[in-house]
N, C-alpha and C positions, 0 to 999 in steps of 0.2 A: 671285375669291374663291370661287364655284362650285365651280371644279375643284380649291381646296385643299379647302374642306370634307367633298368625295369623297375627295381622298386621307387625311386625318385619319380620316373613317370605316372605310374599307379596313383602316388600319393599326391601329385601336383594335379591330375585328372581328378583325385577325390577331393580335394581342396578347393576346386573349381566347381562341382556338381553341388558340394556341400553349403557353398558361402550363400546363395537367397537363402538356404532354410536356415542356416547358422547365425545371419546376420539380422534375424528376425529378432532374436533376443537383445539387441543392441537398441536402446528407446528412438536414437535418431532413425532408425531404418524402421520399425516399429509402430511409429507415432507418424511415419512421413506421410504427408497430404498430396497425395498425384491426381485428387481428382481433378485439378486445373487442366493439366496437360492430356486426361483422360477425356476431359467435355462431357463427366455425368458422374453421377453421385455411386462412390464406390458402396462394397458392404459391407456392414460393419460385424465386427467379430461376435459369433453368435451368442446365446446363451446358454448352460445347461440345463436349467430348465425353463419352462413357460412361465407367465403370467399367475397361473393359478398352481402353482407350485410341481406342477408334474413334470416329468422327465420329457427333453425335447428329443424327439424320436428323430429329427432331420438335422441334429446337432452335426454329425460327419458329414452330410452330404454340405449343407450350409459354411463349414472350416472349409471344406475342398474349396469353394466358390471365395470364402474372403482369403483364402492361403494364393490362390490363382490371379488375385488382383492386389495385393499387397507384398508379394515376395520381393525380396531386396534386389537391387538393381532392374528392376522389372520394366519401366519407362529406356532405361537405355540399352536392355537387353532386346525389346519391342522395335526401338531404333535401329538399332546394327542389323536384327534381320530384314526389317524394312528397307535400309540401305541396300543390303547383301542383295536380297532378290530384284531389286532394281537395276543394279548395275550390273549385275550377274546374268540376269536372264529377262532385262526389261520386263520386270511383270510387277504387277503391284501386291504385297501383302495385305490389302484393305481389299475387301472384294467389293466396295461402293464406288471406287477410283478404277480405273483404267490408263493407263502409261501410253501415251501415243507418241507419234514422230516428234524429234526434235524436242524432247520434255515438255511436250504439252499433254495437260493430264484434265480427265473426264469425266462426269458423272455416269456411272454405270446404268442408272436407273433410266436416262435419257438415250439410248443406243437404240430403242426401235424406232422411235422420232428420227434417228439419223437413217436406220437400212429400210425405212417404208414399210415396217409391219403395224398393221392397224390393232390399238387394245380399245380400240370403242369403236361398239358396232353403227349400222346405220340408225338405228332407234336411238341410241343414246345420242349420237352426235344431232337428228333431230329435235330430240330432246334440250336440249343444251341451245339451241339455236332459238328455238323457241319461248325459253327463260329470257335469255339476252334482247329478244324482241320483246317481251313482257315488261321489261325494266325500262327498254328504252320510251317503247310509250308513257308509263308512269313519270318519266324523268318531261318529257316534251309536255305531259299535260300541266306538271308544275313549272314549267316556263326554263327548262335546261336542255340544253342539247348534250348528246349521251356519245360517249365512242368507246369501243371495246378495242382496247392494246394488247394482245395476249405479246410476250417478250418471247422472242426466241432463246432457245436451249443455244447453250453455247456449239455443240454439233451441228447445229444448224446451220449456220453460219462459218465453220469452219470443219470441215466432213474429212478434209484433205491429211491433217494432222492425227486423226484416229489408227491404230494400226490397219492393216489391209483385209484383216479378216473380218472387218465392218462393212460389206459390200452393201448398197442400196440396191432394193432390189426392184427400184421403176417403179412399184408402186405407191399409191398416192398414203401420205400418212395420217395423222390423227388432226392435225392443222390445215392440212391440204382439203379433208372432207368437212373440216368444221367452216371454213374459208366459204365455200360453195353453198353450204347451206344458210349463211350469214348474208350472204348476197341474195338467195332466194327470198328470205326476210325482212330483205331492207335494214338492217343492222349496219349502223357505220362503223367503221373499221379505222383504227390507226395501223397499218400494213409495216410493223418494223423489221417484218425478215426480209422482204423487197428490200426494201433500203438502206440494209448494214448490208445485206449479198451485195449490195452494188456499192455501196461505200466501204466495203474493207479493200478494195485494191486501191485505195490511199492512204488508209494507216489502220494499225491493228486495234481494234475495237474490241478485242475480250482479252482477259488476262490469260495468260500460259496456264497460272498454278489455281485459277478460281473459277467458279462456274458465272462468274457475271460479266458484263462488260465493263470495260474502264472507262476513263475519262474521256476518251476521244468516242464510245460507242455513246456511252450517256448524252453526249451533247450532241450526236447525230438523231437518238433516238428523242431527245427535247425538239430541235427543230422539226422532224416530221411530223412529230405529233401537235405543233403548233401549225404546221401545215396541213394537215388534217382536221383540225377546228377552225381554218381560216382566220388566224389570229397572227399580229404582227410575232417574231420570235427576238424581237429588239437586236439583234446583230449580237448575241452574246457569243457567237463563235468567232469573232473578230475581236474579242479581248487577248492579251500575249498569253501564250500557253509554254508552257515547261513542264518537263518532265522528273517524274521521283522515281526512287527504287525502293519503297517502304510499304510495298502493299501486301499484308500477311492473308494468303490465298486461300480460302476455304478446303479445297482439294485437297492441299499441301498441309495442312492442318489435321487434316482425316490420315494421311497418307504416313505422315513425320512429325506426331505433333512434340516432337523433343529435340526437335531442329529447325533453325531459322532458315529461312530461305526467302528474303523480300522478293515481292514482284515489281515489276515495272507498272507505271500509270501514267497519265498525264492529268493534268492541271489548268485550269481555266481560271486567267484573273477577275473571274466576274465580280461585280461589286456584291457586299453581303447588307445590304441596307435593312431586310427585314427582320422583324423580330418575333420570336414566339409567343405566344398565349398561354400563360400559365405555366407549371412546371414541366420541362420535358429532359429525362432522366438519360432517353437514348434517342439515337436513331430510329432504334425498334421498338418504340412507344405505339400502343395499340392507336392511339389516339394521339394526332399533333396537329394544332393549330398556327396560323402562322398570320401576320398583315405586314402590307409595304404599303406603306400612305402615299406614295411618289405614281404607285400604279392605279390600273382599274380593273374590274373585273373579278369574279370568285370564282374559286375551282372546288370542286368535291373529288377528292381521289383514293379509292380503291386499291389497294396496293400488297406488294409482298417486298420481298428484300430487292427485286430490280428497281424497284421505287426510290430506295436507297439515293442514289447518286441523283436521281430527278430533284428531291426535293430542294435543294438549292438554287436551282434553275427557277424550277416553278413558282417557287416561295417571292424570288423576286422579279418575276413575271408579272402576279396576281397580286392585287389591291386585298385580300383574303385567301386563303387555302386550307381546307381541313382535307388531312391524309388519314385514311382507316387502315387498320392491317386484321381490322376483323374478316374474319374467314365467312361470317352469312351476312355481308355486306348490307350495313343500317343504312336503309335509305329512308326511314320511316317519317324522318324532320324535314326533309328536301323542301316542304313546302313552306316550314318556317323559315328557312333559313335564306331561301333565295338564291339560290347557286343558277351561276350563268351556264356551267362545264361540269359535267360530272364526267370522271374517267374510271374505267375499272380495268385496272392494269392484271396480268396473270400469268405466271411463266407459263413456257408450253408444257414444259412437264407437268405443270397440274393442271392441266385442263377438265380433268375429271371433276374438281373440284363445282363446275357450273353443274353439275347432275348430282352431286351430294350435300350443296347450303344452298338452300332456300333465302332468297334476298328477306331483309325485315322491312315488311312494309305491307302496306292493306292489300288485299286481293282486290283484282279488280271486278264490279259486282258485272251480272251480266242477268239476260235472261232465261228463267228457267225452262232446260228442255223439254219439247217432249219425247218421251222414249217409248222408242220401238222397238227394245227389247228389253221388258222388264227382269227379267232375272240375268241374262246377260251368263248363260250358261259359267259363270265365274265360278270359280271355287276357293283359291286361298284370299285371303282378306284380313287385314289388321289396320284396326286406326288406333291412334294415341294421340293425346290432347296436352297440353299445357296451359294455363292460366298466369300471364306475366301481370296480370292488375292493366293492362291498356288492350292487349290480343287476346283473343282463343286463337291457340297454335293448333293446328289439325293435319296429322300426318299419318302417313303407312304404306300400305304396298295392297297392292290387287293381284289377280290372276296375272302370270308371266303372258298367257294368251292375248291379253288386251294390252299388252305393252305398247303396238304401233297404234300409235292412235294422233289425233291433231287436237285434240284440249281434252283438259278434264276440267268437269263441271261437277262442285260440291253445292246439294241443296241442303240448307235448314229450315226444318218446319216443326213446329211447337202444335198442328195438329188445327191449327186456324188459318196461320200466314206461312209462309215459306218464301225464301230470296236464295237466290245461286250465286257463285261466287268462283270464280277460275283459279284451280290450284296450279302451283308450279309443278312440272314433271319431274320433281326431284323426291331422289331416295336418301331420306335422311337417316344414312348407317349409323351414325355416334350416336345417335338418339335413340333409334332401334338396337342397338349394339348386334349389327350385321356386321359383319367382315367383309363380304363380298356384295356390293349394291350392283340394283341392275336400272334396268330402263322403264322398271313398272311402279314407280314410287309418285305417290303426291304429297305435298307441301301449301301450307297456306293460313294465313296469319287473318283474322278478323276484328276487327273494333269490336268490344264487348259492348259498347252501346249502342250498337246494331243488331243483335242479337236475342231473340226470347230469352229467358233464364234456363232452359232446357225442352229438350226433344231427341231426334231424329237426325241425323246426319247421313245424307245418300248421296253417292260416290258414283257418276256416271260418265263412260269416255264417248269422245264423238268419233267413228270414225268410217270413213265412204259414206259420209252424211247420214249414218243410222248412230242413236244415241243408246248405247247399252247400260245398265246397272250392273256394275262391279261390286258394290259392296254397299251395306247400310250399318250405323253403329250409333248410340244414345249418345248426347254429348250434354255437357251442364255449363252455361256461360256465368255463373253468379260465383 
């Protein structure tokens, strides 16, 4: 009898272990599409031969990858594992998600901002603030007010629900350092962090299962933005408020993609009389335009996902709005569209974007500097360029020994004439195909009509009152 029970046990275990593979013989499992729950495109079954007819030497490794993504009950087993680790050990099976106290979820990438660990050095912070000052000056020269509005990470507003192991070091983080640099540069800021930290005593302002603020947080952010811009918020917060339980949290979707767990949200009955201009496919479109004939003023807002909840409020507040999700901040048409207010919203965890994406706008022309150090002892230098039909975009990097500087000047010369422009201190890592950007990049766009057809570009840096040449390269603007 005991022997029979052992056989039954072995058979059952074998069947359980074999089921994920055996079920692939059935078409409903073999052809199942789990890419939606995975939120990615899954690997196709590999071919035995390459397109040229030769044997695919990587077939076995590719087949292993295919199997790991397609075996039967994969989604259910992953969900079960996630549930077990979450409930038994209070840990996350997803490395990008942190399980906090009272079932709060956090994005792991933001932990350094909570604990006060700087991931941007002083030189990088200085360059980021200088870039924002250049943007603000360009906006003001074209009749628009400018506000930089960093959206706080969830952990910056609710650090108390993080696990106890994430303790603050007592040191300033990236946003603290940037705020100080922006103040020194005279850049106007909407300090959402201070407003939300104070406002959380009245209501919960962020989703428990999502990285973003909820309806209450968005309303408070809207009010603060209008206050920073010295504009009337039209009393939107006084409209009837209701609570729902239908929000699909992005962090929960990462942690348990096969399990529904709707999060709470707040909804304000603000009238929606505005209209979109042109076709709008989703709230995540790269560009969204709205009009509201009963209102006044115009807004150009560069935003990320934190801007989603603000769009209905701002669109009802301004007569015309343009929202852009482009990471390179296209400002080039601001003179033609006559915008009253430009808002640059950027989530705290992506502050580094200020260092790696130069705005699309004409570089400010400046006086050609007197070179005090022609050679500059510069070693590494790389310049690339691209012609988009309107601008010549020149970008690259120079010797890191010269990264600490006050300005980067690019002088274009054809041997007879020369003209100089200030470059953004941005390291275009994607275009340069460099994974680790540093503080020694430059990027500028100059109208093709302002340049000779070809010549030499000289890149110089100004630091401590001295101007040093850090590199030269030929250019072609035709």
